[in-house]
C-alpha positions in Angstrom: -7.1 25.7 -3.7 -5.0 28.5 -2.2 -5.6 27.3 1.3 -4.5 23.8 0.3 -1.2 25.2 -1.1 -0.7 27.1 2.1 -1.5 24.0 4.1 1.3 22.2 2.4 4.0 24.9 2.2 3.7 26.7 5.6 4.3 23.5 7.7 7.2 22.6 5.5 8.8 26.0 5.9 8.1 25.9 9.7 9.7 22.5 10.0 12.8 23.7 8.2 13.0 26.7 10.6 12.5 24.6 13.7 15.1 22.1 12.5 17.7 24.9 11.9 17.0 26.4 15.4 17.1 23.0 17.2 20.3 21.7 15.6 22.7 23.7 17.7 21.0 22.4 20.9 21.2 18.8 19.7 24.7 19.0 18.4 25.9 20.6 21.6 24.5 17.7 23.5 25.9 15.1 21.1 29.4 16.6 21.1 29.6 17.2 24.8 28.6 13.5 25.4 30.8 12.2 22.6 27.9 10.4 20.9 30.0 8.7 18.2 31.6 5.4 17.6 35.0 5.0 19.3 36.3 2.7 16.6 35.8 3.4 12.9 34.7 0.6 10.5 32.1 -2.0 10.0 31.6 -5.6 9.1 29.6 -7.1 6.2 26.6 -9.4 6.5 28.7 -12.4 7.1 30.5 -10.7 10.0 33.8 -10.2 8.2 35.8 -6.9 8.1 35.4 -4.5 5.2 38.9 -3.3 4.7 38.3 -1.0 1.7 35.4 0.7 3.5 37.3 0.9 6.7 40.2 2.6 5.0 38.0 5.1 3.2 36.2 6.1 6.4 38.8 5.6 9.1 38.7 9.2 10.0 35.1 10.0 9.3 33.2 7.8 11.8 35.2 8.8 14.8 34.5 12.3 16.2 31.3 12.9 14.3 28.1 12.3 16.3 25.4 9.8 15.3 21.7 10.4 15.8 21.4 13.4 13.5 18.1 11.9 12.2 16.5 13.2 15.4 16.3 16.6 13.7 14.1 15.1 10.9 11.5 13.3 12.9 11.5 15.7 15.9 11.0 18.8 13.7 8.3 17.1 11.6 6.4 15.8 14.6 6.6 19.1 16.4 5.0 20.9 13.5 2.3 18.3 13.1 1.4 18.4 16.8 1.6 22.2 16.9 -1.0 22.6 14.1 -3.1 19.9 15.6 -3.2 21.6 19.0 -3.8 25.0 17.5 -6.5 23.6 15.2 -8.4 22.1 18.2 -7.9 25.2 20.3 -9.0 27.7 17.7 -11.8 25.7 16.2 -13.3 27.1 13.0 -10.3 29.4 12.3 -7.3 29.3 10.0 -5.4 26.9 12.3 -8.2 24.3 12.0 -7.8 24.5 8.2 -4.1 24.0 8.5 -4.3 21.0 10.8 -3.2 18.0 8.7 -3.1 15.3 11.4 -6.0 13.1 10.2 -7.0 9.6 10.8 -7.6 8.8 7.2 -4.3 10.1 5.8 -1.5 10.8 8.3 -2.0 8.9 11.5 -0.5 5.7 10.1 2.6 7.3 8.4 3.3 9.4 11.5 3.0 6.3 13.7 5.4 4.4 11.4 7.8 7.3 11.4 7.9 7.4 15.2 8.3 3.7 15.7 11.2 3.7 13.2 12.7 6.7 15.0 12.5 5.1 18.5 13.9 1.7 17.4 16.6 3.4 15.3 17.5 5.6 18.2 17.9 2.5 20.4 20.2 1.0 17.8 22.3 4.1 17.6 22.6 4.3 21.4 23.7 0.6 21.6 26.1 1.1 18.8 27.8 4.0 20.7 27.8 2.2 24.0 29.1 -1.0 22.4 32.0 0.8 20.8 32.9 2.4 24.1 33.2 -1.1 25.6 34.9 -2.5 22.5 32.1 -4.9 21.7 29.7 -5.2 18.8 27.0 -2.7 19.4 23.6 -1.9 18.0 20.6 -4.1 17.3 21.3 -7.1 15.1 20.0 -7.0 11.5 17.5 -9.8 12.4 16.0 -7.7 15.2 15.7 -4.6 13.0 14.1 -6.6 10.2 11.8 -8.1 12.8 10.7 -4.6 13.7 10.2 -3.6 10.1 8.3 -6.8 9.4 6.0 -6.4 12.4 5.2 -2.7 11.6 4.6 -3.5 7.9 2.5 -6.5 8.8 0.2 -4.5 11.0 0.0 -1.6 8.5 -0.7 -4.0 5.7 -3.4 -5.7 7.7 -4.9 -2.3 8.4 -4.9 -1.4 4.8 -6.6 -4.6 3.8 -9.2 -5.0 6.6 -9.9 -1.3 7.5 -9.2 0.6 4.3 -10.3 -2.0 1.8 -7.0 -2.0 -0.2 -6.8 -5.3 -2.1 -4.4 -4.5 -4.9 -2.2 -1.9 -6.7 -3.3 0.4 -9.4 -1.7 0.0 -12.9 -1.9 2.2 -16.0 -5.0 1.8 -18.0 -4.7 -1.3 -20.2 -2.3 -3.1 -17.9 -4.1 -6.1 -16.4 -7.4 -4.2 -16.5 -5.9 -1.2 -14.6 -5.6 -3.1 -11.3 -3.4 -5.9 -10.0 -5.8 -7.7 -7.6 -4.0 -9.3 -4.7 -6.7 -9.9 -2.1 -5.2 -10.9 1.3 -1.8 -11.2 -0.4 -1.6 -7.4 -0.2 -0.4 -7.9 3.4 2.8 -10.0 2.6 3.3 -7.7 -0.5 3.2 -4.7 1.8 5.8 -6.3 4.0 8.0 -7.1 1.0 7.9 -3.5 -0.2 8.6 -2.1 3.3 11.6 -4.5 3.7 12.9 -3.5 0.3 12.7 0.2 1.0 14.3 -0.3 4.4 17.2 -2.1 2.8 17.8 1.0 0.8 18.5 2.9 4.0 22.2 1.8 3.7 22.5 4.7 1.3 23.2 6.7 4.5 27.0 6.4 4.1 28.4 9.6 2.7 27.9 13.2 4.0 24.7 14.6 2.6 23.9 11.6 0.4 20.8 10.2 2.2 19.3 13.6 3.0 19.3 14.8 -0.6 17.9 11.5 -1.9 15.1 11.3 0.6 14.2 14.9 0.1 13.5 14.4 -3.6 11.6 11.2 -3.0 9.2 12.7 -0.5 8.8 15.9 -2.6 7.7 13.7 -5.5 5.2 11.8 -3.3 4.0 15.0 -1.8 3.2 16.4 -5.2 1.5 13.2 -6.2 -0.7 13.2 -3.1 -1.6 16.9 -3.7 -2.6 16.2 -7.3 -5.0 13.5 -6.1 -6.5 15.8 -3.4 -4.8 14.0 -0.5 -3.9 17.4 1.0 -3.1 16.1 4.5 -0.7 13.5 3.1 0.9 16.0 0.8 1.5 18.3 3.9 3.0 15.3 5.7 5.4 14.7 2.9 6.2 18.4 2.6 6.9 18.7 6.3 9.3 15.8 6.1 11.0 17.6 3.1 11.4 20.7 5.2 12.8 18.7 8.1 15.2 16.8 5.9 16.5 20.0 4.4 17.2 21.4 7.8 19.1 18.2 8.6 20.9 18.5 5.3 22.0 22.1 6.0 24.3 20.7 8.7 25.0 17.3 7.1 26.7 18.5 3.9 30.5 18.0 3.9 32.0 18.2 6.4 29.0 16.8 8.2 28.3 18.1 11.7 26.4 14.8 12.4 25.2 11.6 10.7 21.6 10.6 10.1 22.1 7.0 11.2 19.4 4.5 12.0 17.1 6.8 13.9 16.6 8.8 10.7 16.9 6.1 8.0 14.5 3.6 9.7 12.0 6.4 10.4 12.0 7.6 6.8 12.0 4.2 5.1 9.0 3.0 7.2 7.1 6.3 6.5 7.9 6.1 2.8 6.4 2.6 2.5 3.2 3.8 4.0 3.1 6.9 1.8 3.7 4.9 -1.3 0.6 2.7 -0.5 -1.4 5.7 0.5 -0.9 7.3 -2.9 -1.8 4.1 -4.7 -5.3 2.4 -4.7 -6.2 4.4 -1.6 -5.5 7.7 -3.4 -6.4 6.8 -6.9 -2.8 7.0 -8.1 0.1 4.8 -9.0 2.3 5.2 -5.9 3.6 1.6 -5.9 4.4 1.0 -9.6 6.4 4.2 -9.8 8.2 3.6 -6.5 11.2 1.9 -8.1 11.6 4.9 -10.4 11.2 7.7 -7.8 13.3 5.8 -5.3 15.8 4.6 -7.9 18.9 5.6 -5.8 17.6 3.3 -3.0 16.9 0.5 -5.5 20.5 0.6 -7.0 21.9 0.8 -3.5 20.1 -2.4 -2.4 20.7 -4.1 -5.7 24.5 -3.5 -5.5 24.6 -5.2 -2.1 22.6 -8.2 -3.3 24.8 -8.5 -6.4 28.0 -8.2 -4.5 27.0 -10.9 -1.9 25.6 -13.3 -4.5 28.8 -12.9 -6.6 31.1 -13.6 -3.7 29.0 -16.6 -2.7 28.7 -18.3 -6.1 31.6 -16.9 -8.1 34.1 -16.4 -5.3 34.9 -12.8 -6.4 33.4 -9.3 -6.1 31.7 -7.3 -8.8 32.3 -3.9 -7.0 35.4 -2.8 -5.1 33.1 -2.3 -2.2 29.3 -2.3 -1.7 27.0 -0.4 -1.6 27.6 1.2 -4.9 28.3 4.7 -3.6 31.3 3.4 -1.7 32.5 1.7 -4.9 32.7 5.1 -6.6 34.6 6.4 -3.6 37.0 3.5 -3.9 37.5 4.4 -7.6 38.8 7.8 -6.4 35.8 10.0 -6.7 35.6 12.7 -4.0 32.7 12.0 -1.7 31.0 15.4 -2.6 31.1 14.4 -6.3 29.3 11.1 -5.5 26.8 12.9 -3.3 25.9 15.6 -5.8 25.6 13.2 -8.7 23.3 11.0 -6.7 21.3 14.1 -5.9 21.0 14.9 -9.7 20.0 11.3 -10.5 17.5 11.3 -7.6 15.8 14.5 -8.7 15.6 13.3 -12.3 14.1 10.0 -11.3 11.7 11.7 -8.9 10.4 14.0 -11.7 10.1 11.1 -14.2 8.2 8.9 -11.7 5.9 11.8 -10.8 5.1 12.6 -14.5 4.4 8.9 -15.2 2.1 8.7 -12.1 0.1 11.7 -13.2 -0.3 11.2 -17.0 
């Protein structure tokens, strides 16, 4: 039991330390190469300007580098590979016990993390280059969704054909304790991954996304640990450590932004982790996902509500969507929005964790 606790906590602390040490190197490169948008603002899903958002953030997006999410996945991956190398070099020793890169628990979430990181990094790069040339930059939404859809399809297929996952676990007494989906688990997996990815737009205020994702992965790490998925718990913990290192420099005023290379990596990894802690781990990772990830849920819901209202009613529900920008438009300081989201995120994570374990 003690070695399992050490296996979870030591990599997390090490990832935090590596992230803190690596950040000055990364930020030095990002600032020296001016890796930020040259024109502030964005457009909505229909391609129209968003004047309220652009007014709120006219001075924030210019002069602050993108790609800060590199800290998260680079630190986490470095720690995982470090313990894997040491574990194979010093066989039978303490490092072999601390190695948490395993085929049955962490290969798939790590692969998803890195795919999201690379594609997101490409999007960030194109966004920067495009703004320099005064053209629309970045990968289109359809292309990013195609990546998420492809990765989630392959992962869902792997869960169904190789891991034997055919449904999701429900509390005892609910539909016999299991919702059997059969091969439909694959499109269901894709739908969940898409929904989680859509919540990545929460990365819009200094410190907001980092705090929310830290509480989410902490809850799933605790859930995995409770169900003896120690390697997966260590994976979640190492992400928490990496996110906290990122957050150290992302709180207002942010030294960099997470952007797509961080948000796509984390949302894809979260989808895998949620399914790993469900039928595969003997838990309820999917049914409690909307609770644990409630800040992501309300972020996505606010965008959907806003667009449907504008289309069918001809007027907006919120001053600006996503919801956190609505609060900014109401006059809330950004740090107040961030810290209240952190509080809500922690409370929801605790509630979801308790419901998953009782």
